[in-house]
C-alpha positions in Angstrom: 10.6 -6.3 44.6 7.1 -4.8 44.8 4.8 -7.5 43.5 1.8 -5.2 43.7 3.4 -2.7 41.3 4.5 -5.4 39.0 1.1 -7.0 38.7 -0.5 -3.6 38.3 1.9 -2.8 35.4 1.3 -6.3 33.9 -2.5 -5.7 34.1 -2.1 -2.4 32.2 -0.1 -4.1 29.5 -2.6 -6.9 29.1 -5.5 -4.4 28.9 -3.7 -2.4 26.2 -2.9 -5.5 24.3 -6.5 -6.7 24.3 -7.8 -3.3 23.4 -5.4 -2.7 20.5 -5.0 -6.3 19.5 -8.6 -7.2 19.4 -10.3 -3.8 19.3 -8.9 -2.5 16.0 -9.9 -5.7 14.1 -13.3 -5.6 15.8 -13.7 -1.9 14.8 -12.8 -2.8 11.2 -15.4 -5.6 11.2 -18.1 -3.3 12.6 -17.2 -0.7 9.9 -17.5 -3.2 7.1 -20.7 -4.7 8.4 -22.5 -1.4 9.1 -21.4 0.2 5.8 -22.1 -2.8 3.5 -25.9 -3.0 3.7 -27.6 -5.8 1.7 -28.4 -6.4 -2.0 -32.0 -5.2 -1.5 -31.4 -2.5 1.1 -28.3 -0.4 0.5 -26.6 1.3 3.5 -28.1 4.6 4.4 -26.4 7.9 5.2 -26.2 7.2 8.9 -24.7 3.7 8.4 -22.1 5.1 5.9 -21.2 7.8 8.4 -20.7 5.3 11.2 -18.6 3.1 8.8 -16.5 6.2 7.8 -15.9 7.0 11.5 -14.8 3.5 12.2 -12.3 3.6 9.4 -11.1 7.1 10.4 -10.4 5.8 13.9 -8.4 2.9 12.5 -6.4 5.2 10.3 -5.7 7.5 13.2 -4.6 4.5 15.3 -2.2 3.4 12.6 -0.8 6.9 12.1 -0.3 7.4 15.8 1.4 4.0 16.0 3.8 4.8 13.1 4.6 8.2 14.7 5.2 6.5 18.1 7.6 4.0 16.5 9.5 6.7 14.6 9.5 9.3 17.4 13.3 9.1 18.1 14.1 9.6 14.4 11.6 12.4 14.0 13.2 14.1 17.0 16.8 13.5 15.8 16.3 14.7 12.2 13.5 17.3 12.5 13.5 18.2 16.2 9.8 17.2 16.4 8.9 16.0 19.9 5.3 14.9 19.2 4.7 13.0 22.4 6.9 15.0 24.8 9.2 12.1 25.5 12.4 12.9 23.7 13.3 16.3 25.3 13.1 14.9 28.8 15.7 12.1 28.1 
């Protein structure tokens, strides 16, 4: 058993878990905070644009996640190989 490869793979999984597990909620919090403004100073155009981009990234991550989960069904019923993983197998 190659422990170096095993720990390298484990590190990759942990990094992905931290990025996706904590990164998406943090991005949501940033989007809400930047886009909210205050009662006396409403959010400007730049802040609203940054907030919109944060929420667009979150929506894209959710959509890609759903497509990844359903990739086998999409390939079976529609022959859509979106990620290039089904035709090889």
